[in-house]
C-alpha positions in Angstrom: 96.3 12.9 30.4 93.8 12.9 27.6 95.5 14.8 24.8 99.2 15.6 24.0 100.8 18.1 21.6 103.8 16.5 19.9 106.8 17.4 17.7 105.0 19.0 14.8 104.1 22.0 17.0 107.7 22.7 18.0 108.6 26.2 16.7 105.1 26.5 15.0 102.7 27.3 17.8 99.8 28.2 15.5 97.3 28.6 18.4 94.2 27.5 16.4 93.9 24.8 19.1 93.9 27.5 21.8 90.9 29.2 20.2 89.0 25.9 20.0 89.7 24.8 23.6 86.6 25.4 25.8 88.6 25.2 29.1 91.7 27.1 28.4 94.1 24.2 29.2 96.7 25.0 26.4 99.8 26.8 27.5 102.8 28.3 25.8 105.7 26.0 26.8 108.5 27.9 25.2 109.2 26.1 21.9 105.7 24.6 21.6 102.2 24.7 23.1 101.4 22.2 25.8 98.1 20.8 27.2 97.8 20.8 30.9 96.8 17.2 31.7 95.1 18.3 35.0 92.8 20.7 33.2 92.0 18.9 29.9 88.5 17.6 29.8 89.2 15.1 27.0 86.8 16.7 24.6 89.0 16.7 21.5 88.0 20.1 20.3 91.6 21.0 19.8 92.5 18.2 17.4 90.8 19.2 14.1 91.9 22.9 14.2 95.6 22.0 14.5 97.1 22.7 11.0 100.1 20.5 11.6 98.4 17.4 13.1 100.4 17.7 16.3 97.6 16.8 18.8 96.9 13.2 19.7 95.1 11.3 22.4 97.7 10.0 24.9 96.7 6.4 24.0 97.1 7.0 20.3 100.3 9.1 20.1 102.8 7.7 17.6 105.7 5.9 19.3 108.2 8.3 17.8 106.6 11.1 19.8 106.0 9.2 23.1 108.5 11.5 24.9 106.0 14.4 24.5 103.7 12.7 27.0 106.4 13.0 29.7 107.2 16.6 28.5 103.6 17.7 29.2 103.4 15.6 32.4 106.6 17.0 33.8 106.1 20.6 32.7 105.5 23.1 35.6 102.2 24.8 34.7 102.0 26.7 38.1 101.9 30.4 37.7 101.4 30.4 33.9 98.5 31.9 32.1 96.9 30.0 29.3 98.4 30.8 25.9 97.3 34.1 24.6 94.3 34.0 22.3 95.8 36.3 19.7 99.3 36.1 18.3 
């Protein structure tokens, strides 16, 4: 899993990252946006547009948000459409 969206996105879901993602791998996971680890190409295009600094590379995610790696890994992305481009 290349990139992970962590706690700062919870209840925010700005979607600037969705617009920047070239492969549409960011999904609405209910209370936050989630990156599908099987679709992410590790390009990092989503990182800078995030206004709340919620996106981190899996290897660099702060320890306090380590549980968000499992949240994305365990999330069932089957049957979902990528997060809508416009809010």
